[in-house]
Each structure stands twice: as structure tokens, then as C-alpha cells.
BAVOLO-638572 format. One record per residue (C-alpha): residue in three letters; x negated, y, z. Coordinates in nm, 2 decimals. Example, Ala and Ser with C-alpha at 12.3 -4.5 7.8 and 13.67 -1.06 7.14 Angstrom:
# residues 2
<type: ALA; px: -1.23; py: -0.45; pz: 0.78> $
<type: SER; px: -1.37; py: -0.11; pz: 0.71> $
# end
This chain:
# residues 194
<type: MET; px: -1.52; py: -0.44; pz: -1.37> $
<type: THR; px: -1.32; py: -0.15; pz: -1.23> $
<type: THR; px: -1.38; py: 0.00; pz: -0.88> $
<type: ILE; px: -1.07; py: 0.10; pz: -0.69> $
<type: PHE; px: -1.06; py: 0.32; pz: -0.38> $
<type: PHE; px: -0.74; py: 0.23; pz: -0.19> $
<type: VAL; px: -0.63; py: 0.51; pz: 0.04> $
<type: ARG; px: -0.35; py: 0.47; pz: 0.30> $
<type: HIS; px: -0.15; py: 0.79; pz: 0.34> $
<type: GLY; px: -0.22; py: 1.02; pz: 0.63> $
<type: LEU; px: -0.02; py: 1.03; pz: 0.96> $
<type: VAL; px: 0.34; py: 1.15; pz: 0.92> $
<type: HIS; px: 0.59; py: 1.34; pz: 1.13> $
<type: ASN; px: 0.81; py: 1.07; pz: 1.29> $
<type: PRO; px: 0.96; py: 1.20; pz: 1.61> $
<type: GLN; px: 1.24; py: 0.93; pz: 1.61> $
<type: LYS; px: 0.96; py: 0.66; pz: 1.61> $
<type: ILE; px: 1.12; py: 0.45; pz: 1.34> $
<type: TRP; px: 0.97; py: 0.22; pz: 1.07> $
<type: TYR; px: 1.05; py: 0.44; pz: 0.78> $
<type: GLY; px: 0.96; py: 0.21; pz: 0.49> $
<type: ARG; px: 1.07; py: 0.37; pz: 0.17> $
<type: LEU; px: 1.29; py: 0.63; pz: 0.33> $
<type: PRO; px: 1.24; py: 0.98; pz: 0.19> $
<type: GLY; px: 1.16; py: 1.29; pz: 0.40> $
<type: TYR; px: 0.85; py: 1.18; pz: 0.58> $
<type: HIS; px: 0.57; py: 1.44; pz: 0.55> $
<type: LEU; px: 0.21; py: 1.46; pz: 0.67> $
<type: VAL; px: 0.14; py: 1.63; pz: 1.00> $
<type: LYS; px: -0.18; py: 1.83; pz: 1.06> $
<type: THR; px: -0.37; py: 1.51; pz: 1.16> $
<type: GLY; px: -0.25; py: 1.34; pz: 0.84> $
<type: LYS; px: -0.37; py: 1.62; pz: 0.63> $
<type: GLU; px: -0.71; py: 1.61; pz: 0.81> $
<type: GLN; px: -0.73; py: 1.24; pz: 0.74> $
<type: ALA; px: -0.66; py: 1.29; pz: 0.37> $
<type: HIS; px: -0.92; py: 1.57; pz: 0.36> $
<type: ARG; px: -1.18; py: 1.34; pz: 0.52> $
<type: VAL; px: -1.12; py: 1.07; pz: 0.26> $
<type: GLY; px: -1.15; py: 1.33; pz: -0.02> $
<type: ILE; px: -1.48; py: 1.45; pz: 0.11> $
<type: LEU; px: -1.61; py: 1.08; pz: 0.12> $
<type: LEU; px: -1.50; py: 1.03; pz: -0.24> $
<type: ARG; px: -1.60; py: 1.36; pz: -0.40> $
<type: ASP; px: -1.93; py: 1.24; pz: -0.53> $
<type: ARG; px: -1.80; py: 0.91; pz: -0.67> $
<type: SER; px: -1.71; py: 1.02; pz: -1.03> $
<type: ILE; px: -1.34; py: 0.93; pz: -1.00> $
<type: ASP; px: -1.17; py: 0.89; pz: -1.34> $
<type: ALA; px: -0.80; py: 0.87; pz: -1.23> $
<type: LEU; px: -0.56; py: 0.91; pz: -0.94> $
<type: TYR; px: -0.26; py: 0.69; pz: -0.88> $
<type: SER; px: 0.00; py: 0.72; pz: -0.61> $
<type: SER; px: 0.32; py: 0.58; pz: -0.47> $
<type: PRO; px: 0.59; py: 0.84; pz: -0.54> $
<type: LEU; px: 0.69; py: 0.90; pz: -0.18> $
<type: GLU; px: 0.63; py: 1.24; pz: -0.01> $
<type: ARG; px: 0.36; py: 1.12; pz: 0.23> $
<type: THR; px: 0.15; py: 0.95; pz: -0.04> $
<type: MET; px: 0.20; py: 1.24; pz: -0.29> $
<type: GLU; px: 0.08; py: 1.49; pz: -0.02> $
<type: THR; px: -0.22; py: 1.27; pz: 0.06> $
<type: SER; px: -0.29; py: 1.24; pz: -0.32> $
<type: LYS; px: -0.28; py: 1.62; pz: -0.37> $
<type: ILE; px: -0.53; py: 1.68; pz: -0.09> $
<type: VAL; px: -0.77; py: 1.41; pz: -0.21> $
<type: GLY; px: -0.72; py: 1.52; pz: -0.58> $
<type: ASP; px: -0.80; py: 1.88; pz: -0.50> $
<type: ILE; px: -1.13; py: 1.77; pz: -0.34> $
<type: ILE; px: -1.24; py: 1.52; pz: -0.60> $
<type: GLY; px: -1.14; py: 1.75; pz: -0.89> $
<type: ILE; px: -0.84; py: 1.55; pz: -1.03> $
<type: GLU; px: -0.52; py: 1.75; pz: -1.09> $
<type: LYS; px: -0.30; py: 1.48; pz: -1.24> $
<type: ILE; px: -0.14; py: 1.24; pz: -1.00> $
<type: ASN; px: 0.00; py: 0.93; pz: -1.18> $
<type: THR; px: 0.29; py: 0.78; pz: -0.99> $
<type: ASP; px: 0.37; py: 0.41; pz: -1.00> $
<type: ASP; px: 0.65; py: 0.23; pz: -0.81> $
<type: ARG; px: 0.44; py: -0.08; pz: -0.78> $
<type: LEU; px: 0.25; py: 0.11; pz: -0.51> $
<type: LEU; px: 0.55; py: 0.17; pz: -0.29> $
<type: GLU; px: 0.59; py: 0.03; pz: 0.06> $
<type: ILE; px: 0.75; py: -0.32; pz: 0.08> $
<type: VAL; px: 1.13; py: -0.35; pz: 0.04> $
<type: SER; px: 1.27; py: -0.44; pz: 0.38> $
<type: PRO; px: 1.62; py: -0.41; pz: 0.53> $
<type: LEU; px: 1.44; py: -0.32; pz: 0.85> $
<type: GLN; px: 1.36; py: 0.04; pz: 0.73> $
<type: GLY; px: 1.52; py: 0.28; pz: 0.98> $
<type: CYS; px: 1.48; py: 0.04; pz: 1.27> $
<type: SER; px: 1.32; py: 0.17; pz: 1.59> $
<type: GLU; px: 0.95; py: 0.09; pz: 1.66> $
<type: LYS; px: 1.07; py: -0.09; pz: 1.97> $
<type: GLU; px: 1.30; py: -0.32; pz: 1.77> $
<type: MET; px: 1.01; py: -0.37; pz: 1.52> $
<type: GLU; px: 0.78; py: -0.47; pz: 1.81> $
<type: LYS; px: 1.04; py: -0.73; pz: 1.93> $
<type: ARG; px: 1.03; py: -0.88; pz: 1.58> $
<type: GLY; px: 0.65; py: -0.87; pz: 1.58> $
<type: TRP; px: 0.67; py: -0.63; pz: 1.28> $
<type: ASN; px: 0.75; py: -0.93; pz: 1.07> $
<type: HIS; px: 0.92; py: -0.84; pz: 0.74> $
<type: PHE; px: 0.87; py: -1.18; pz: 0.58> $
<type: THR; px: 1.15; py: -1.40; pz: 0.72> $
<type: GLU; px: 1.42; py: -1.59; pz: 0.55> $
<type: ASP; px: 1.70; py: -1.38; pz: 0.70> $
<type: LEU; px: 1.55; py: -1.06; pz: 0.56> $
<type: PHE; px: 1.49; py: -1.22; pz: 0.22> $
<type: ALA; px: 1.87; py: -1.31; pz: 0.22> $
<type: ARG; px: 1.94; py: -0.94; pz: 0.28> $
<type: GLY; px: 1.73; py: -0.82; pz: -0.01> $
<type: GLY; px: 1.38; py: -0.80; pz: 0.14> $
<type: GLU; px: 1.07; py: -0.87; pz: -0.07> $
<type: THR; px: 0.89; py: -1.19; pz: -0.02> $
<type: MET; px: 0.51; py: -1.19; pz: 0.02> $
<type: LYS; px: 0.49; py: -1.35; pz: -0.32> $
<type: ASP; px: 0.69; py: -1.06; pz: -0.47> $
<type: VAL; px: 0.45; py: -0.80; pz: -0.32> $
<type: VAL; px: 0.14; py: -0.98; pz: -0.42> $
<type: HIS; px: 0.27; py: -1.02; pz: -0.77> $
<type: ARG; px: 0.35; py: -0.64; pz: -0.82> $
<type: LEU; px: 0.02; py: -0.53; pz: -0.66> $
<type: LYS; px: -0.19; py: -0.77; pz: -0.87> $
<type: ASN; px: 0.00; py: -0.67; pz: -1.18> $
<type: PHE; px: -0.09; py: -0.31; pz: -1.11> $
<type: TYR; px: -0.46; py: -0.38; pz: -1.04> $
<type: PHE; px: -0.52; py: -0.60; pz: -1.34> $
<type: GLU; px: -0.34; py: -0.36; pz: -1.57> $
<type: LYS; px: -0.53; py: -0.06; pz: -1.45> $
<type: ALA; px: -0.86; py: -0.25; pz: -1.46> $
<type: ARG; px: -0.81; py: -0.30; pz: -1.83> $
<type: VAL; px: -0.71; py: 0.07; pz: -1.88> $
<type: HIS; px: -1.00; py: 0.19; pz: -1.67> $
<type: GLU; px: -1.27; py: -0.07; pz: -1.75> $
<type: GLY; px: -1.59; py: 0.02; pz: -1.58> $
<type: GLN; px: -1.44; py: 0.33; pz: -1.42> $
<type: HIS; px: -1.36; py: 0.44; pz: -1.06> $
<type: ILE; px: -1.00; py: 0.51; pz: -0.97> $
<type: VAL; px: -0.82; py: 0.61; pz: -0.65> $
<type: VAL; px: -0.49; py: 0.45; pz: -0.54> $
<type: VAL; px: -0.28; py: 0.60; pz: -0.26> $
<type: SER; px: -0.03; py: 0.37; pz: -0.10> $
<type: HIS; px: 0.11; py: 0.23; pz: 0.23> $
<type: GLY; px: 0.02; py: 0.00; pz: 0.52> $
<type: GLU; px: 0.16; py: -0.34; pz: 0.41> $
<type: PRO; px: 0.03; py: -0.31; pz: 0.05> $
<type: MET; px: -0.31; py: -0.20; pz: 0.20> $
<type: MET; px: -0.33; py: -0.51; pz: 0.43> $
<type: ILE; px: -0.22; py: -0.74; pz: 0.15> $
<type: THR; px: -0.49; py: -0.60; pz: -0.08> $
<type: TYR; px: -0.74; py: -0.62; pz: 0.20> $
<type: LEU; px: -0.67; py: -0.99; pz: 0.24> $
<type: LEU; px: -0.67; py: -1.06; pz: -0.14> $
<type: GLY; px: -1.01; py: -0.88; pz: -0.17> $
<type: SER; px: -1.14; py: -1.09; pz: 0.12> $
<type: GLY; px: -1.04; py: -1.42; pz: -0.04> $
<type: ILE; px: -0.76; py: -1.48; pz: 0.21> $
<type: VAL; px: -0.41; py: -1.59; pz: 0.11> $
<type: PRO; px: -0.18; py: -1.31; pz: 0.23> $
<type: THR; px: 0.07; py: -1.43; pz: 0.50> $
<type: TYR; px: 0.24; py: -1.26; pz: 0.79> $
<type: ASN; px: -0.01; py: -1.43; pz: 1.03> $
<type: ALA; px: -0.31; py: -1.32; pz: 0.82> $
<type: ILE; px: -0.19; py: -0.96; pz: 0.81> $
<type: HIS; px: -0.14; py: -0.94; pz: 1.19> $
<type: THR; px: -0.46; py: -1.14; pz: 1.27> $
<type: ALA; px: -0.68; py: -0.89; pz: 1.08> $
<type: PRO; px: -0.73; py: -0.54; pz: 1.22> $
<type: TYR; px: -0.44; py: -0.34; pz: 1.09> $
<type: LEU; px: -0.59; py: -0.05; pz: 0.89> $
<type: PRO; px: -0.47; py: 0.29; pz: 1.02> $
<type: THR; px: -0.33; py: 0.59; pz: 0.84> $
<type: GLY; px: -0.59; py: 0.78; pz: 0.66> $
<type: SER; px: -0.82; py: 0.48; pz: 0.62> $
<type: ALA; px: -0.96; py: 0.37; pz: 0.28> $
<type: MET; px: -1.13; py: 0.07; pz: 0.13> $
<type: GLU; px: -1.33; py: 0.01; pz: -0.18> $
<type: PHE; px: -1.29; py: -0.30; pz: -0.40> $
<type: THR; px: -1.37; py: -0.42; pz: -0.75> $
<type: VAL; px: -1.12; py: -0.58; pz: -0.99> $
<type: ASP; px: -1.21; py: -0.82; pz: -1.26> $
<type: PRO; px: -0.91; py: -0.86; pz: -1.49> $
<type: GLU; px: -1.06; py: -1.14; pz: -1.69> $
<type: ILE; px: -1.09; py: -1.39; pz: -1.40> $
<type: LYS; px: -0.81; py: -1.21; pz: -1.21> $
<type: THR; px: -1.00; py: -1.15; pz: -0.89> $
<type: LEU; px: -1.04; py: -0.87; pz: -0.63> $
<type: HIS; px: -1.36; py: -0.83; pz: -0.43> $
<type: LEU; px: -1.36; py: -0.61; pz: -0.11> $
<type: ILE; px: -1.67; py: -0.41; pz: -0.08> $
<type: ARG; px: -1.61; py: -0.20; pz: 0.23> $
<type: VAL; px: -1.35; py: -0.03; pz: 0.46> $
<type: PHE; px: -1.40; py: 0.34; pz: 0.56> $
# end
């Protein structure tokens, strides 16, 4: 099996208080850099073999800080680690709260939004592929909130749904979790959140 440490990017500068989704131009603030540094310190003795990241600025900045601490210079980017596709990106947090932060509705799918099934498929595809490439190794993955929560549910044996995501404690920026991947029987097993 392969051990994956999933890291949610650090806190970003967002003075307009919008849900930024895949929008470019969102960078870590001082607290976000400190969050990334904390995770790097927690992982530095774990013999990490590779580092993967969503290509957005906030994840790349988080990856660079973590990579510097754990001694990995190369950051491999992969679009399967991007935040979900949603026509709601750019909406105010107030508007998002009115919608219950729900990206998984038929009206949004009709406007090009990803379904839960789509997101689960791309994440599992990534995990099982990398588990074969890094068999028996430890890797770090830096991604976003919704992919993290979906992965959390998959690793806990819970079918990812909107209700399941918003019933579980939503993991904050700068948090991390450890899980194992068995590509033969196609399972994820959550070990811990930190």
C-alpha cells in the first residue's frame, strides 16, 4: 500500500470574501504560510518520496513551503487535484451561505458544474495511479477543501454526498490527513487528521 498525506492549502488573501474556486491570483497570507510550515514540520521525519500539487498559486505556495522543509524540491502538478468545477466561483460568501455552500445541484450541473461522481472519479483515478507508481512509499498531495472532504469521506467508508460533506466537520485551511491506498482492491483507509 501507499501512504498519502493530503494537505489543504494555507489561508489566502481574500478581502472581497468570495468563493474563489479555480480563479487565479489567490495567494497565501502570513497565517497561511505559517499553516504550511506547521504541516512541513509534522511531515519532515516521514521519509516522503514525492510531492504532488494542484497547479493553482495557493497550492503551489503551500507545496513549496512544505517541500523546503521535507527536502523535496520537485513539485509535480496534476489537474486532478484542482478544486471542483462550479459556476459559483466568484460568488460572495454571503450568497454561498444562502445556498448552503451546495455546488452539487442540477441547475449547476446544467451550467457546467462537476457532479459528485465526476470529482470522486478523478480523485480515485489519481490515488490509484499514484499508489501503483509509488508502491509502498509515502507521498504528499496538496489540494483544496472540497477534494479534501470527499477524500476524507472515501477514507472513512462513507459515500460522498453534499449532506455527508456538510455533516462532517469541514477541515480548515492548513489541515492535513493521512490515509493509505490499496490500488488492487481500490480502497482508501483514513488513518488520522492533523
